[in-house]
C-alpha positions in Angstrom: -12.2 3.0 -10.1 -9.6 1.5 -7.7 -8.7 3.8 -4.8 -5.8 3.5 -2.4 -4.7 4.8 1.0 -1.1 5.4 1.9 1.1 5.2 5.0 4.7 6.2 5.8 6.9 4.3 8.3 10.3 5.3 9.5 12.7 2.6 10.9 15.8 3.6 12.8 18.5 1.1 12.1 21.6 1.1 14.3 22.3 -2.6 14.8 21.5 -5.9 13.1 18.6 -6.7 15.3 16.8 -3.6 14.1 16.3 -5.3 10.8 14.3 -8.1 12.5 12.0 -5.5 14.1 11.6 -3.8 10.7 10.8 -7.1 9.0 8.2 -7.9 11.8 6.4 -4.6 11.5 6.4 -4.8 7.7 5.0 -8.3 7.8 2.2 -7.1 10.2 1.3 -4.4 7.8 1.4 -6.8 4.9 -1.0 -9.1 6.7 -3.4 -6.1 6.8 -3.2 -5.5 3.1 -0.3 -3.0 3.0 2.3 -3.2 0.2 5.7 -1.4 0.3 5.9 0.7 -2.8 9.2 2.4 -2.0 11.9 2.5 0.6 14.6 5.2 1.0 17.8 4.8 3.0 18.9 7.7 5.1 21.7 8.4 7.6 19.8 6.9 10.5 17.5 4.3 8.9 14.8 3.7 6.3 11.7 5.5 5.3 9.1 3.2 3.7 6.1 4.2 1.7 3.1 1.8 1.7 -0.2 1.6 0.0 -3.3 -0.6 0.1 -6.5 -0.8 -1.9 -9.5 0.7 -0.3 -12.2 -2.0 -0.4 -15.4 -1.5 -2.2 -17.4 -1.7 1.0 -15.2 1.1 2.5 -15.6 3.2 -0.6 -19.4 2.7 -0.7 -19.8 3.5 3.0 -18.0 6.8 2.6 -20.4 8.0 -0.1 
């Protein structure tokens, strides 16, 4: 059975350059297997919810 782990990131966005930082951090997470599954805009920025599959080796090692 496929298993996932989850992470939540908050990005404060006050100026245009903040989007570049947000993009960079999300790309770093993406390179490590994380996928954004949802993003919510708030008064001060964005909350993003990410998931990635837990590899078979990790799952077997935890048994």
